[in-house]
C-alpha positions, 0 to 999 in steps of 0.5 A: 667207659664210664666216667668213674673209669676214666678218672680212676685211669687219669689218676693212675696214668698220673701216678705212673708218670710220677713213678716213671720220673721218681725212678729217672731221678733215682737212676741219675742220683745212684749214678751221681752217688757212684761218681762221687764214691769214685772221685773221693776213693781215688782223687781225695782218698777219703770215701764217704761211708753212705754213698754205697748203701745210699746208691743200693736203696735207690737203685731198689727204688728206681728198679720197683718203680720202674717195674710198675710202670712197665706193668702199667705200659704192657712191658711186663713178661707175658705170652708174647710168642703164642700171641702171634699165632693165636686168634685175636679172641684168645689174645684176650684171654692170654692177657688177662692171665698175664695180668692176674699172674702179676697181680699175684706177684704184686701181692707177694711183693706186698705180703713178703716185703711187709714181713721184712720190714717189720723183721728189720724195723729195729736194725739200723743201717750203720752208715745211713743211720736209718732203720734197716726196714728202709731197705725193704720199702721200695719192694712193698711200694712196688707191689703196691703200685703193680696191684694198682696197675694190674687191677686197672687193666683187668677192670678195664679189660672186663669193662670191654675198654679196648686196651689190647686193640693197639697191641694187636695191630702192632707186628711183632718186633721181628716183623718190624725190624724187617719192615724197617730195613726194607724200606732202606735205600742202599 
């Protein structure tokens, strides 16, 4: 692998880690917002109007950031069942098709998310006091990351990097579960 590819992979790895941590922090904040909403509603009898839309917006962020991380770490949808029955040479091409489909999905997220941003830019979310476009920014952000991460996988695979070798050595989940329970002593 060339130095340029290694540098790019390192930068994308840091971006992946940042997205993962941001998604985790968003999940924690969303949980805190909902807990505060419940406390205020049932204990103080006075619920703040910002907690529910704030929690939903945070949920959008951690879903789309988390899905992008899943793409980079190869947890996205694919041809898993077929991969266990075809020869190793065919697996590379099925994984490539899967990455190209994920790339197209990311492009669609950017394209249609941007249209939604433009459509809602002049609206205001009354409870938060911000533009309604902010509801769709996570869609575009997640799409950008999915495009970057799938491009990385495609380029690495085409350059001959062994990104699929670890996947080919891992047994299917069903077999791994059987192997694990076979080692348990009664």
